[in-house]
C-alpha positions as CSV (number, residue, x, y, z in Angstrom):
1,M,0.0,0.0,0.0
2,K,2.8,2.4,0.9
3,R,4.5,1.7,-2.5
4,L,1.2,2.5,-4.3
5,V,0.8,5.8,-2.5
6,A,4.5,6.6,-3.3
7,V,4.0,5.8,-7.0
8,V,0.8,7.9,-7.2
9,V,2.5,10.9,-5.5
10,A,5.5,10.5,-7.8
11,M,3.2,10.5,-10.9
12,L,1.3,13.5,-9.7
13,A,4.6,15.4,-9.0
14,M,5.9,14.4,-12.5
15,T,2.7,15.6,-14.1
16,A,2.8,18.9,-12.2
17,F,6.5,19.6,-12.8
18,G,6.5,18.1,-16.3
19,S,4.6,21.2,-17.4
20,A,6.6,23.5,-15.2
21,Q,7.9,26.7,-16.8
22,L,10.5,27.6,-14.2
23,A,12.8,30.3,-15.5
24,F,14.1,33.6,-14.2
25,R,11.1,35.9,-15.1
26,G,11.6,39.0,-13.1
27,I,13.3,40.7,-10.2
28,G,12.2,43.5,-7.9
29,G,12.1,45.0,-4.5
30,G,9.9,47.0,-2.1
31,I,9.5,48.7,1.2
32,G,6.9,48.4,3.9
33,F,5.8,48.1,7.4
34,A,6.6,45.3,9.8
35,S,4.9,44.5,13.2
36,F,6.5,42.0,15.6
37,S,4.6,40.4,18.5
38,F,6.2,38.2,21.2
39,S,4.5,36.1,23.8
40,G,6.4,34.9,26.9
41,A,5.5,33.1,30.0
42,T,4.4,36.2,31.9
43,S,3.8,38.9,29.2
44,S,3.5,39.8,25.6
45,E,5.1,42.7,23.7
46,S,4.8,44.2,20.2
47,M,7.0,46.5,18.1
48,S,6.6,47.9,14.7
49,G,9.0,49.4,12.2
50,F,10.3,49.6,8.6
51,L,11.3,46.9,6.1
52,I,13.0,46.6,2.8
53,A,12.8,43.6,0.5
54,A,14.1,42.0,-2.7
55,H,12.3,39.3,-4.7
56,A,12.5,37.2,-7.8
57,D,9.8,35.7,-10.0
58,L,11.0,32.2,-11.0
59,G,8.0,31.3,-13.1
60,E,5.4,28.6,-12.9
61,F,6.1,25.2,-11.4
62,A,2.5,24.1,-11.9
63,K,-0.5,25.7,-13.5
64,D,-1.1,29.1,-11.9
65,F,1.5,28.3,-9.1
66,V,4.6,30.6,-9.2
67,L,7.8,30.2,-7.3
68,F,8.5,33.6,-5.7
69,P,11.5,33.7,-3.2
70,D,12.4,36.8,-1.4
71,I,14.8,38.4,1.2
72,T,13.5,40.9,3.7
73,Y,15.2,43.0,6.3
74,A,13.1,44.7,9.0
75,T,14.2,46.9,11.8
76,T,12.5,48.6,14.8
77,S,13.3,50.1,18.1
78,K,11.3,50.9,21.3
79,S,12.0,52.9,24.5
80,V,12.1,50.7,27.5
81,E,12.4,52.2,31.0
82,G,14.9,54.9,30.0
83,G,16.8,52.7,27.6
84,T,16.3,51.5,24.0
85,W,15.4,48.1,22.7
86,K,16.4,47.5,19.0
87,L,15.4,44.5,17.0
88,S,16.3,43.5,13.4
89,D,15.1,40.5,11.4
90,F,16.8,39.2,8.2
91,A,14.7,36.6,6.5
92,I,15.2,34.3,3.5
93,N,11.9,33.1,2.2
94,V,10.8,30.6,-0.4
95,N,7.1,31.2,-1.2
96,A,4.6,29.9,-3.8
97,H,1.9,32.2,-5.1
98,Y,-1.3,30.8,-6.6
99,N,-2.5,33.3,-9.2
100,I,-6.3,33.8,-9.3
101,E,-7.4,34.3,-12.9
102,M,-9.2,37.6,-13.5
103,E,-9.6,39.8,-16.5
104,G,-7.8,43.1,-16.6
105,T,-4.5,44.4,-15.3
106,M,-5.0,43.5,-11.7
107,K,-4.1,39.9,-10.7
108,P,-4.7,38.8,-7.1
109,Y,-2.9,35.8,-5.5
110,V,-2.7,33.9,-2.3
111,G,0.3,32.0,-1.1
112,A,2.4,30.2,1.5
113,G,6.0,29.4,2.1
114,L,8.8,28.8,4.5
115,G,11.3,31.4,5.9
116,Y,14.5,31.3,7.7
117,N,14.5,34.3,10.1
118,S,17.7,35.5,11.8
119,F,17.0,38.0,14.6
120,S,19.4,40.3,16.5
121,T,18.5,42.5,19.4
122,T,20.3,45.1,21.4
123,V,19.1,46.7,24.7
124,E,20.9,49.9,25.6
125,V,20.6,51.1,29.2
126,P,21.7,54.6,30.2
127,A,24.2,55.1,33.1
128,V,22.7,56.3,36.4
129,V,24.6,58.9,38.5
130,I,24.2,58.2,42.2
131,P,25.4,61.0,44.5
132,G,28.3,59.9,46.6
133,F,28.9,56.7,44.5
134,G,29.4,58.0,41.0
135,T,28.1,56.5,37.8
136,V,26.5,53.0,37.9
137,G,25.5,50.8,35.0
138,G,25.1,51.8,31.4
139,G,26.0,49.9,28.3
140,S,24.3,47.5,26.0
141,V,23.4,43.8,25.9
142,T,23.1,42.0,22.5
143,G,21.6,38.7,21.5
144,S,20.6,36.8,18.4
145,D,18.4,33.9,17.4
146,S,17.2,32.2,14.3
147,R,14.0,30.4,13.6
148,L,12.0,28.8,10.8
149,G,8.6,30.4,10.1
150,I,5.5,29.7,8.0
151,N,4.5,32.5,5.7
152,L,0.8,33.1,4.9
153,L,0.3,35.8,2.3
154,A,-2.1,37.3,-0.1
155,G,-1.5,40.1,-2.6
156,V,-2.2,41.7,-5.9
157,N,0.0,42.4,-9.0
158,Y,-1.0,45.4,-11.0
159,K,0.6,45.6,-14.4
160,L,1.9,49.2,-15.0
161,N,3.4,48.4,-18.4
162,D,5.1,45.5,-20.3
163,M,8.1,45.7,-18.0
164,L,6.9,46.9,-14.6
165,T,4.3,45.4,-12.2
166,L,3.3,47.0,-9.0
167,V,3.1,44.4,-6.1
168,V,1.1,45.0,-2.9
169,E,1.4,42.1,-0.3
170,P,0.3,41.6,3.3
171,R,2.0,38.7,5.0
172,Y,1.8,37.0,8.3
173,T,4.7,34.8,9.6
174,I,4.0,32.3,12.3
175,E,6.9,31.1,14.5
176,S,6.9,29.4,17.9
177,D,6.5,32.4,20.3
178,F,7.3,35.2,17.8
179,N,5.0,36.3,15.0
180,N,5.2,39.1,12.5
181,F,2.8,40.9,10.2
182,Q,4.1,42.8,7.1
183,I,2.6,45.0,4.4
184,K,4.9,45.5,1.5
185,V,4.7,47.6,-1.6
186,G,7.1,47.2,-4.5
187,V,7.7,46.6,-8.2
188,T,8.8,43.7,-10.3
189,Y,10.9,44.3,-13.4
190,A,10.2,41.7,-16.1
191,M,13.3,40.0,-17.6
192,K,12.8,39.3,-21.3
């Protein structure tokens, strides 16, 4: 029975990828807004900031399914009890878009993918002057972490002309105790 299932899955994959039209179709980038939310044992926190992104359109791997990897960098900071908490996220994502067929220049899509997120954080605490004792404390503490995340996305491509397409994409990334929401606006330049 396991062999039969494996053969059926292999045949479906060969059918899907047999008609694949993977090729470097376009490259682009964008800017946007990122909101991070953390949940710990005793509290939750959220921060929001700026992001920049670069993406590639690698063409269809099955009918209406497009391979669309991207790289994003988001950064934010927040005042915390007299100090500053800075967070940055560098993510490498492999996403698939399902293009929804519609007439006209506007083409919506939904998608999902996996991302490798590398976080770095710095907390800077100001020095405190205590009369009779001098300056106490001050400095910064840094840390880093990396995690895999699941990307859920939707968006729309609006064809500006034969070479340029406007892309608007909201995305939600789910990780163990750390999630982020992004809204990105950019353009894709068609490679011909």
